[in-house]
A tleap script that builds the chain and sets N, CA, C and O, in Angstrom:
source leaprc.protein.ff14SB
mol = sequence {
  NMET LYS LYS PRO GLY ARG GLY SER VAL TRP
  SER ASN ASP THR MET GLN LEU SER GLN ALA
  LEU LYS VAL LEU ALA ALA VAL ALA ILE ALA
  PHE GLY LEU HIE VAL GLN GLY GLY ALA ALA
  TYR GLU PRO ARG THR VAL GLY ALA LEU ALA
  LEU ARG LEU ALA PHE TRP SER VAL VAL ALA
  GLY LEU ALA TRP TRP ALA VAL ARG PRO LYS
  GLY CLEU
}
set mol.1.N position { 32.301 46.537 7.778 }
set mol.1.CA position { 30.755 46.436 7.728 }
set mol.1.C position { 30.187 46.989 8.738 }
set mol.1.O position { 30.615 47.018 9.892 }
set mol.2.N position { 29.005 47.536 8.240 }
set mol.2.CA position { 28.276 48.513 9.152 }
set mol.2.C position { 27.310 47.247 9.907 }
set mol.2.O position { 26.776 46.236 9.450 }
set mol.3.N position { 27.364 47.697 10.934 }
set mol.3.CA position { 26.429 46.503 12.293 }
set mol.3.C position { 24.790 47.274 12.295 }
set mol.3.O position { 24.611 48.466 12.548 }
set mol.4.N position { 23.665 46.255 11.944 }
set mol.4.CA position { 22.577 46.735 11.994 }
set mol.4.C position { 22.319 47.258 13.377 }
set mol.4.O position { 22.624 46.696 14.429 }
set mol.5.N position { 21.670 48.500 13.215 }
set mol.5.CA position { 20.941 48.850 14.610 }
set mol.5.C position { 19.896 47.887 15.025 }
set mol.5.O position { 19.573 46.982 14.256 }
set mol.6.N position { 19.117 48.075 16.670 }
set mol.6.CA position { 18.323 47.366 16.952 }
set mol.6.C position { 16.635 47.565 15.990 }
set mol.6.O position { 15.657 46.817 15.969 }
set mol.7.N position { 16.858 48.721 15.383 }
set mol.7.CA position { 15.150 49.068 14.900 }
set mol.7.C position { 15.423 48.102 13.470 }
set mol.7.O position { 14.558 47.383 12.972 }
set mol.8.N position { 16.745 48.255 12.972 }
set mol.8.CA position { 16.282 47.274 11.649 }
set mol.8.C position { 16.129 46.019 11.786 }
set mol.8.O position { 15.240 45.474 11.131 }
set mol.9.N position { 16.898 45.300 12.610 }
set mol.9.CA position { 16.710 44.127 13.164 }
set mol.9.C position { 15.501 43.579 13.604 }
set mol.9.O position { 15.138 42.508 13.118 }
set mol.10.N position { 14.885 44.089 14.369 }
set mol.10.CA position { 13.577 44.210 14.669 }
set mol.10.C position { 12.432 44.369 14.159 }
set mol.10.O position { 11.416 43.767 14.504 }
set mol.11.N position { 12.539 45.342 13.147 }
set mol.11.CA position { 11.983 45.629 11.701 }
set mol.11.C position { 12.249 44.123 10.730 }
set mol.11.O position { 11.239 43.667 10.194 }
set mol.12.N position { 13.012 43.694 10.605 }
set mol.12.CA position { 13.283 42.707 9.646 }
set mol.12.C position { 12.441 41.151 10.491 }
set mol.12.O position { 11.990 40.142 9.948 }
set mol.13.N position { 12.479 41.395 11.451 }
set mol.13.CA position { 11.873 40.032 12.272 }
set mol.13.C position { 10.299 40.419 12.199 }
set mol.13.O position { 9.502 39.544 11.861 }
set mol.14.N position { 9.900 41.574 12.477 }
set mol.14.CA position { 8.545 42.037 12.194 }
set mol.14.C position { 7.831 41.725 10.798 }
set mol.14.O position { 6.772 41.153 10.537 }
set mol.15.N position { 8.785 42.301 10.021 }
set mol.15.CA position { 8.441 41.974 8.299 }
set mol.15.C position { 7.871 40.438 8.636 }
set mol.15.O position { 6.733 40.006 8.822 }
set mol.16.N position { 9.360 39.741 8.625 }
set mol.16.CA position { 8.916 37.864 8.245 }
set mol.16.C position { 7.722 37.724 9.281 }
set mol.16.O position { 6.858 36.949 8.871 }
set mol.17.N position { 7.468 38.271 10.495 }
set mol.17.CA position { 6.071 37.858 11.185 }
set mol.17.C position { 5.072 37.907 10.220 }
set mol.17.O position { 4.503 36.898 9.803 }
set mol.18.N position { 4.795 39.249 9.779 }
set mol.18.CA position { 3.897 39.737 9.177 }
set mol.18.C position { 3.709 38.912 7.788 }
set mol.18.O position { 2.576 38.761 7.331 }
set mol.19.N position { 5.013 38.308 7.036 }
set mol.19.CA position { 4.468 37.427 5.686 }
set mol.19.C position { 3.981 36.125 6.490 }
set mol.19.O position { 2.897 35.600 6.231 }
set mol.20.N position { 4.818 35.652 7.447 }
set mol.20.CA position { 4.318 34.457 7.991 }
set mol.20.C position { 2.448 34.463 8.464 }
set mol.20.O position { 1.856 33.429 8.774 }
set mol.21.N position { 1.961 35.481 8.431 }
set mol.21.CA position { 0.523 35.387 8.892 }
set mol.21.C position { -0.235 35.878 7.939 }
set mol.21.O position { -1.439 35.631 8.000 }
set mol.22.N position { 0.276 36.678 6.851 }
set mol.22.CA position { -0.020 36.553 5.524 }
set mol.22.C position { -0.427 35.240 4.945 }
set mol.22.O position { -1.609 34.968 4.736 }
set mol.23.N position { 0.549 34.434 4.689 }
set mol.23.CA position { 0.221 32.719 4.943 }
set mol.23.C position { -0.715 32.086 5.598 }
set mol.23.O position { -1.625 31.384 5.156 }
set mol.24.N position { -0.416 32.399 6.804 }
set mol.24.CA position { -1.296 31.604 7.392 }
set mol.24.C position { -2.919 31.962 7.259 }
set mol.24.O position { -3.810 31.115 7.314 }
set mol.25.N position { -3.119 33.414 7.070 }
set mol.25.CA position { -4.537 33.628 6.495 }
set mol.25.C position { -4.757 33.323 5.110 }
set mol.25.O position { -5.906 33.333 4.667 }
set mol.26.N position { -3.582 32.999 4.243 }
set mol.26.CA position { -4.368 32.347 3.073 }
set mol.26.C position { -4.554 31.061 3.232 }
set mol.26.O position { -5.564 30.678 2.642 }
set mol.27.N position { -3.878 30.086 3.898 }
set mol.27.CA position { -4.307 28.551 4.118 }
set mol.27.C position { -5.804 28.822 5.086 }
set mol.27.O position { -6.626 27.942 4.831 }
set mol.28.N position { -6.167 29.556 5.832 }
set mol.28.CA position { -6.912 29.834 6.600 }
set mol.28.C position { -8.569 29.950 5.268 }
set mol.28.O position { -9.698 29.471 5.377 }
set mol.29.N position { -7.961 30.756 4.210 }
set mol.29.CA position { -9.096 30.826 3.408 }
set mol.29.C position { -9.386 29.970 2.845 }
set mol.29.O position { -10.546 29.572 2.743 }
set mol.30.N position { -8.168 29.339 2.208 }
set mol.30.CA position { -8.284 28.142 1.276 }
set mol.30.C position { -8.897 26.946 1.827 }
set mol.30.O position { -9.523 26.120 1.162 }
set mol.31.N position { -8.674 26.896 3.144 }
set mol.31.CA position { -9.425 25.822 4.151 }
set mol.31.C position { -10.950 25.993 4.070 }
set mol.31.O position { -11.747 25.061 3.958 }
set mol.32.N position { -11.297 27.471 4.150 }
set mol.32.CA position { -12.802 27.733 4.127 }
set mol.32.C position { -13.280 27.456 2.855 }
set mol.32.O position { -14.412 26.974 2.833 }
set mol.33.N position { -12.618 27.663 1.579 }
set mol.33.CA position { -13.063 27.291 0.529 }
set mol.33.C position { -13.384 25.933 0.285 }
set mol.33.O position { -14.418 25.586 -0.285 }
set mol.34.N position { -12.287 24.957 0.818 }
set mol.34.CA position { -12.362 23.585 0.859 }
set mol.34.C position { -13.599 22.939 1.451 }
set mol.34.O position { -14.136 21.895 1.081 }
set mol.35.N position { -13.978 23.805 2.503 }
set mol.35.CA position { -14.922 23.506 3.353 }
set mol.35.C position { -16.336 23.643 2.949 }
set mol.35.O position { -17.271 22.865 3.141 }
set mol.36.N position { -16.301 24.938 2.271 }
set mol.36.CA position { -17.342 25.271 1.281 }
set mol.36.C position { -17.966 24.193 0.759 }
set mol.36.O position { -18.969 23.529 1.018 }
set mol.37.N position { -16.793 24.199 -0.334 }
set mol.37.CA position { -17.153 23.405 -1.346 }
set mol.37.C position { -17.571 21.716 -0.913 }
set mol.37.O position { -17.358 20.891 -1.801 }
set mol.38.N position { -17.998 21.335 0.063 }
set mol.38.CA position { -18.556 20.115 0.626 }
set mol.38.C position { -17.248 19.033 1.110 }
set mol.38.O position { -17.609 17.922 1.498 }
set mol.39.N position { -16.196 19.243 1.099 }
set mol.39.CA position { -15.027 18.156 1.764 }
set mol.39.C position { -15.081 18.058 2.978 }
set mol.39.O position { -15.262 18.941 3.816 }
set mol.40.N position { -14.897 16.786 3.123 }
set mol.40.CA position { -14.669 16.114 4.344 }
set mol.40.C position { -13.666 17.016 5.438 }
set mol.40.O position { -12.623 17.490 4.990 }
set mol.41.N position { -14.001 17.210 6.767 }
set mol.41.CA position { -13.103 17.851 7.366 }
set mol.41.C position { -13.555 17.800 9.136 }
set mol.41.O position { -14.740 17.775 9.469 }
set mol.42.N position { -12.580 17.791 10.010 }
set mol.42.CA position { -12.666 17.745 11.484 }
set mol.42.C position { -13.070 18.926 11.938 }
set mol.42.O position { -12.273 19.860 11.848 }
set mol.43.N position { -14.300 19.139 12.487 }
set mol.43.CA position { -14.559 20.342 13.530 }
set mol.43.C position { -13.671 20.815 14.413 }
set mol.43.O position { -13.716 22.023 14.647 }
set mol.44.N position { -12.960 20.224 14.901 }
set mol.44.CA position { -11.470 20.466 15.717 }
set mol.44.C position { -10.558 21.223 14.781 }
set mol.44.O position { -10.120 22.320 15.126 }
set mol.45.N position { -10.224 20.643 13.504 }
set mol.45.CA position { -9.529 21.590 12.703 }
set mol.45.C position { -9.750 22.692 12.342 }
set mol.45.O position { -8.794 23.419 12.069 }
set mol.46.N position { -11.254 23.229 12.210 }
set mol.46.CA position { -11.461 24.613 12.003 }
set mol.46.C position { -10.899 25.147 13.439 }
set mol.46.O position { -9.995 25.980 13.370 }
set mol.47.N position { -11.274 24.814 14.523 }
set mol.47.CA position { -10.960 25.591 15.651 }
set mol.47.C position { -9.585 25.892 16.115 }
set mol.47.O position { -9.208 26.900 16.712 }
set mol.48.N position { -8.751 24.645 15.672 }
set mol.48.CA position { -7.151 24.758 15.785 }
set mol.48.C position { -6.668 25.813 14.978 }
set mol.48.O position { -5.818 26.613 15.369 }
set mol.49.N position { -7.231 25.833 13.776 }
set mol.49.CA position { -6.760 26.966 12.652 }
set mol.49.C position { -7.146 28.421 13.172 }
set mol.49.O position { -6.294 29.308 13.136 }
set mol.50.N position { -8.566 28.695 13.706 }
set mol.50.CA position { -8.811 29.677 14.431 }
set mol.50.C position { -7.867 30.368 15.300 }
set mol.50.O position { -7.387 31.492 15.152 }
set mol.51.N position { -7.651 29.402 16.358 }
set mol.51.CA position { -6.795 29.375 17.510 }
set mol.51.C position { -5.205 29.898 17.102 }
set mol.51.O position { -4.615 30.882 17.549 }
set mol.52.N position { -4.760 28.969 16.171 }
set mol.52.CA position { -3.429 29.634 15.491 }
set mol.52.C position { -3.399 31.369 14.875 }
set mol.52.O position { -2.685 32.304 15.237 }
set mol.53.N position { -4.377 31.316 13.920 }
set mol.53.CA position { -4.478 32.727 13.369 }
set mol.53.C position { -4.600 33.624 14.360 }
set mol.53.O position { -3.832 34.584 14.313 }
set mol.54.N position { -5.598 33.540 15.511 }
set mol.54.CA position { -5.612 34.615 16.698 }
set mol.54.C position { -4.374 34.621 17.439 }
set mol.54.O position { -4.087 35.731 17.886 }
set mol.55.N position { -3.371 33.476 17.753 }
set mol.55.CA position { -2.455 33.849 18.430 }
set mol.55.C position { -1.548 34.235 17.934 }
set mol.55.O position { -0.816 34.926 18.643 }
set mol.56.N position { -1.063 33.960 16.261 }
set mol.56.CA position { -0.211 34.873 15.879 }
set mol.56.C position { -0.662 36.413 15.134 }
set mol.56.O position { 0.130 37.293 14.798 }
set mol.57.N position { -1.527 36.429 15.052 }
set mol.57.CA position { -2.110 37.972 15.076 }
set mol.57.C position { -1.903 38.977 16.363 }
set mol.57.O position { -1.710 40.190 16.283 }
set mol.58.N position { -1.987 38.213 17.537 }
set mol.58.CA position { -1.608 38.713 18.655 }
set mol.58.C position { -0.250 39.295 18.616 }
set mol.58.O position { 0.080 40.481 18.587 }
set mol.59.N position { 0.620 38.003 18.621 }
set mol.59.CA position { 2.047 38.196 18.262 }
set mol.59.C position { 2.524 39.239 17.438 }
set mol.59.O position { 3.157 40.197 17.884 }
set mol.60.N position { 2.181 39.047 16.006 }
set mol.60.CA position { 2.362 40.324 15.121 }
set mol.60.C position { 2.141 41.250 15.514 }
set mol.60.O position { 2.968 42.137 15.299 }
set mol.61.N position { 1.014 41.559 16.242 }
set mol.61.CA position { 0.342 43.065 16.883 }
set mol.61.C position { 1.485 43.369 18.007 }
set mol.61.O position { 1.848 44.534 18.170 }
set mol.62.N position { 1.957 42.487 18.654 }
set mol.62.CA position { 2.857 42.824 20.146 }
set mol.62.C position { 4.155 43.292 19.437 }
set mol.62.O position { 4.869 44.168 19.924 }
set mol.63.N position { 4.506 42.485 17.918 }
set mol.63.CA position { 5.891 42.493 17.436 }
set mol.63.C position { 5.937 44.472 17.238 }
set mol.63.O position { 6.614 45.383 17.714 }
set mol.64.N position { 4.881 44.360 16.340 }
set mol.64.CA position { 4.525 45.874 15.845 }
set mol.64.C position { 4.821 46.910 16.966 }
set mol.64.O position { 5.731 47.733 17.069 }
set mol.65.N position { 3.960 46.669 17.627 }
set mol.65.CA position { 3.488 47.636 18.914 }
set mol.65.C position { 5.229 47.821 19.389 }
set mol.65.O position { 5.788 48.907 19.542 }
set mol.66.N position { 5.715 46.786 19.521 }
set mol.66.CA position { 7.340 47.078 20.324 }
set mol.66.C position { 8.310 47.793 19.379 }
set mol.66.O position { 9.331 48.321 19.821 }
set mol.67.N position { 7.981 47.812 18.035 }
set mol.67.CA position { 8.993 48.604 16.982 }
set mol.67.C position { 8.499 49.854 16.484 }
set mol.67.O position { 9.259 50.797 16.260 }
set mol.68.N position { 7.218 49.907 16.294 }
set mol.68.CA position { 6.115 51.223 16.041 }
set mol.68.C position { 6.819 52.631 16.497 }
set mol.68.O position { 7.067 52.988 17.648 }
set mol.69.N position { 7.042 53.247 15.420 }
set mol.69.CA position { 7.773 54.686 15.570 }
set mol.69.C position { 7.156 55.369 16.678 }
set mol.69.O position { 5.956 55.095 16.662 }
set mol.70.N position { 7.479 56.227 17.743 }
set mol.70.CA position { 6.994 56.575 19.070 }
set mol.70.C position { 5.952 57.359 18.901 }
set mol.70.O position { 5.177 57.496 19.848 }
set mol.71.N position { 5.707 58.048 17.648 }
set mol.71.CA position { 4.731 59.123 17.563 }
set mol.71.C position { 3.394 58.342 17.107 }
set mol.71.O position { 2.364 58.984 16.900 }
set mol.72.N position { 3.440 56.804 16.942 }
set mol.72.CA position { 1.815 56.216 16.550 }
set mol.72.C position { 1.185 55.766 17.808 }
set mol.72.O position { 0.041 55.311 17.797 }
savepdb mol mol.pdb
quit
């Protein structure tokens, strides 16, 4: 059985983080549409969602930076 190298393991983790970030962005868009539709919401929910999106965007960027090809 072939043992995966460091790059393939990290690439898989980065891909999963990227997918999670896409889901979080979709939730943020859906929530934005919910609010635009006139539904009730807590202002701190908007802030918490923005903070989560920003945090995970930074984590995804750092993960990509760690495994990027050295020429980029």
